[in-house]
N, C-alpha and C positions, 0 to 999 in steps of 0.2 A: 505493499500499496504506498503511495507517495505523497498521500496527503496527509499531514496531521495537525490535528488542531486548528486549522484557518490561514495556515501559514503557507498552503499551497504545496509545491512540489519541493521539499527539500532535498533530494536526489544531489549530492553533491556539496550541499551548503556547509554551512560552518554552524550547527547549531549548539549556544550555551546554555545549559540546563542551570537551573539552581537548585540542586536536590538538598535535603535533608539527611545526611551523612553522620550525623552527629551522635555518635554510640560510646557505648560505656566499655573505656578500656583497662586492662590490667596488664600495664606495661606496655608490649604491644599487641597482647593477646585480648580480642574483639571478645565480650562476656554474651553482649547479644546483641546479633547482626537483624534484629525486626528492621531499623528503617533502612538500611542497606537492601534489605528484600523489598521492603515497598517500594522504591525506588527504580528496583530494576524494569517495571514492564514499560514505563514512560523512555526510558531509555534503548532499552528492547526495540520498542516501537520504531524509535527514530533512527537507530543504526538499519533494523531492517529495512526501512524505504529510504535507505542509500546516504543520510547523511552523515557527517562527522562530526560527533555528538563530543562536544567539551565540557565536563561535567564540573561545577565549582560550588562548593558546599564549605561550611564550619565544623571545627569539633574545639570542643569544652571553649574556656575564656581566657586566651591570651589576650594580652595588654596591646595589642598591635606591632608586634614584633614577632619573628619564628622562635619556637618554644618546639625540642625535639618531641617533648612528652604528647603533643599536638599534632605531630603531623598527620598529614590523613595517608600515609604513605601503605599502612596497612589496612585501613579500609580498601584502597583501590587496589588490593590485592584480593581482597574478600570479593570486591565486585567482578572482577573478573573471573572469579572462580564462580561466582552466579550467573556471568553472562554464560559461561563457557569458551571466553574467548580473552588475549593477553590485551588487557587497558593498558595503556600507557601514563608515565608520573611525571607530572613538570615539579619540580624540585621550588618554585617559585610561584606567584599569583598571576604578575604580569610584567615578569622579567625578560630575560633571555631564554631562560630554560622552557617559559609557558609558550613564547612564539612560537621558539623550533620545533617543540612539542604538536603544534596544533598543526602548525605547518606540514608536519611529516604525517599529519593522518589522510586517509585513503577513506573514499567513500564504505560506511558501515563500520569503523572504526570508531575506535571509543578511547579519551584523555580523558584524567580528571586531574587538575589544575591542586596545588598545595593550597592547605588552609587560607580562606579568603579570607580570618580575621589576622592573618599576619601583616597583614596593611592596615594599617591606622582611618586611612580613608574609609575602609568599610562600615566603621560602627558611629564614625565621626558625624558630631551634631552640626557642625559645619558643611553647609551645602556645599560648598565648591569645593572644599576639600574630598567631600566625599563622592559630588560630580567629575573632579578630575579623574578620580580612582574608577567612576564607574564607567568615564572615557574609554579610558584602558583596556577596562574588562569588555569595551561596546567593540573594540576593534579587532579583538579575537574574533568575533562572529559575525555572523548574517541574519540571526534570529534569535531571540529569545522564549525560553520554555520555561515558566515558573511553577516548578513541583516540590518545592518544600514547604509543608504546611507548616509547620513548626516553626517558621520565619516570619509568616506573612504577616503579622502584627508588627514587625520591627520594620520603620522607615531606615533602611539601609543600604548599601551600594548595589549590590547584589542581588538585590529583592525589589527595590525599588527603583532607585534610578538608573541602573541600564536598561529596564523597558520602556523606557521615555526615550532611549535613542535608539533601539532596535525593532522592526516588525516582532510584536511579542504575542503569546499564547500561553492557555493554562493547561498545564500538564493533567495527565489522567488523576495522579493522587492527591492533588489540590483540587479537583474537581468533584473525586469521588467525596472528598473532605465536605464541602462546601453543601455539595446535594443534600447529603446527612444532618447538615448544621439546618438546614431550610428544614428539613422534615422536625427539626424539633421547635421550631421557633415559629413558623409561617402556619403549620395546618397540623399539629401532634397530633395522631389518633388516640383516644382517650379509653381509659383513666393514663394521667400523661404523669409520673415520678419522676422526680428528682433526689437523687442523694446526695449529699455533698460532706464532705471528710476534709481529711486535714488538719496542720495545726493551725492557720488563726481565720477568726471571721474578717479581718480586715484583707483577705488575700481574696474572701469571695462575697465582700459587698455585693457587687455592680450585679453579679449573675442572682445573689439572691432578691434583690430590687427588681429586676425584671423579670424574674421569674413566680414574682408572688402574683402576678397576672396571667402567669399562661398555665402553671402546673396544678394539679389537683392536691398532688402531696409535695411536701418537702422533707426529707427524712435526713437529719442533722446528725453527727458522729465525728470522731475523730477530736484531736484536741480543740477546735473552735467552738467544743459541745459546751464547752465549761463556762464561756463566757454566756450561752445563753441562761446556763442554771443557775448563775451567779444572780442574774437578769431577773429570775423567779423569785430571786430570795435564799438561791439554797448555799450551803457550805460547799468550797473548793477544795480546801486543803490548800494544796502544795502546786494544783494542777496547771495549767497554761493557762493564763487570764488577760485579758486583751483590758484592762479596767475602762480605757476610752471608748470603749465599742458598748457599753452596757446601756446605756440610754438609746443606741441603733437596736440592738439588740430586742429590747424591748417594744419597740415599735414596731419592729417586721412579726412579733407576734401580736401584735393587737392589729396590724393592719390584715395579717392572715386571716385571722377569727372573723373582722370585718367583712373581709372580701371571700370567705368560705373555703381557703387554702387550710388543709390541713400539715400543719407543721408536728411531727412526730420525734420527739427526742426521747433518748434512751431511760428506761426505767432503772437500769443497773448499770453499776462502772467496775471492770477490772482496775485493781489499784495497788501498789505497792509503793513501797518509804521510800523508793530510790529510783532512778530511771536509771535504767538497765545500761550496763556499761563495764568493761574490765571483765575480771575471773570471776566477780559477784554474781551466784546464781539468783535466778529472779523469784522472789516470792509475791505470786501473786493471790488477791483474796478478792471475793465479790463483793459488793454491798450496793446498796440503793441509792440510787443517782442523787436524793435529796439527804443521803448520810455520809459522806465522805468524811474520812476523821481529820485533822486537823495536820497528821503527820505524816499525812500518804496525798500522791496524786495519779488522775487518773490517767489508765495507758492504755483502754481498751473497751468499747460498750461491752456491757454484759451477755451472760449468754440468754437472757431472757427478752433482752433488746435485739440481740442476733437472729430470735426465731421472730420478734414482733416486725422488725423488719424484711425480714425475710416475708413473712404473710401479707406486710401491704404492696407488696413488692407482686404476690401471685397472678393478682387478678389484672396488671399491669397490660398495656397496650404501646408504651411509649416510656423506655426509661434512660434516661443521662446519668450517668455515675463518677461524679471527679473527686478523688483526694479517700485516704483510706481512711479505716474507722478506729485505728487505733495503730502500733509502733508495731505494723507488720511483719518488721525485718526479724522480730522477736518472738521464738513460736506459742511462747506463753501469752502472747499481746496480740495473736495472728486471727482469734474465733469471729470479731464481728466483722472483719474488713472478708475471710473466706465466709462466712454466713451468706453477706450480698452479694462477693462473687458466684458461689455456687444459686443464689435466687436470681440472678441475671442469666443464669446459662438456662434455666426451665421461663421465659417471657416467652409470650406468643406473642409476638409485637415485633418492635426496632429496641434492643439494645443495645447502649452506646457506652466506651466505655471513651472517660475524657481524657487520656491520654498520660503523659506525667509517673506520679508514683501511681494510681491507680493502674494503670499500665503494666507497672514494673510488679504490682503486687500478682497481679494474675499471672505472671510468669512466674516470680517466687513459689507461690503454691500451687503451681503445677496445672493450672487452668487451660486447657488446649486455645488457642486463637481463633480456632472454628465454631468457639463456642459460645459465642456472643456475636451480634448483628454487624455491631463493627468497634474496632479499637484505633482510636486518633491515633495519627502520629505527634501531635502538638497540643500538649495539653495547654500552654498561655494563648495559646491562638485561639481554642474552644471556647476556652472561658472568655475572652474577648469578645466576641463573634456574640454569644449568648449575653453578653451583658448590653449589646447591643450596639457595641461600638463598631466604627468603620476599620475596616483592616487596610492598612496602605498597601499591601502587598499584592492585595485583591482590584482594591478602587482603581488600579495604577493600570490592572489590564483591563478594564471596560472603559477605558479612557480613547 
């Protein structure tokens, strides 16, 4: 197929693809290649169409200069294995190696440029500096395909500015992610249940605010739940607490009651006297949510709450889950997250895992990717979309 995403015939063209290859590494060993695998279909389609595919991506958070630990070299090697072909690797982003590597590509071949964040222009707040870097990237290509959903909420050179300089199109991965998010926000099949966890209420304020008018039920767990419990007047001991969000939580509880949205909070909590660390053996105890001892901190929702959350999900037709219910990395505090994940696998409808820690939890807890309707590759981008925010990397493709 020589046509791709509205770009016309890409055979013989240099197509710059912004992928999301930001995978976890242990040294040079990739510990989870999900994002690389998710990037393959678009790259493969372009290569099959005869394009000379130039992949750009970031890894980790380098400070605008090369760092060996953030090199994309092992990622390029894994991409080659998945594609079943040699993938060329440029040792810089827009320098001599990049130019020579791209010039050496034949139709249908693929190259990966070194970590785009090794150049300070990628993430610069200065539009001129960012634009100058985008100019250099654009010189390497004839067209641009945006396929890194995990970064479309960032106004960065390889996501936003380069799209203004080249004929551009949305990649298959980004298109699929946006389609799912539209189903969650524009016409969700009901009952529509949203499960929110993670550490802080402040990270999810916009989502709660926007979804209070759209969802039928909001199930709240994780570290953020203790600010809600405190807002109801309960003792939360040494649990994570955002004092400055207490009034906000009270207002959400009141709004939910007035609008007929059910906010479901845990009735029991798994606590310990210390956060799990080092060689100390965890000493979990289950206590009522309104009776957390002063010397303890909550580290997971309790078994009764896990069962209640699962029951609330049982008849759902649309579910969005973002944020673990507890410290899922430690077995003793993973029960709540496991209960939610298990319930999502049984949803007779659309079940969406919103990337980030939620996606990592499904992997750690042994759930097959195919058990869920959709696992997002971008937690931050998903949340911002559900907040109703405009995503710069999507908006620029529509211009």
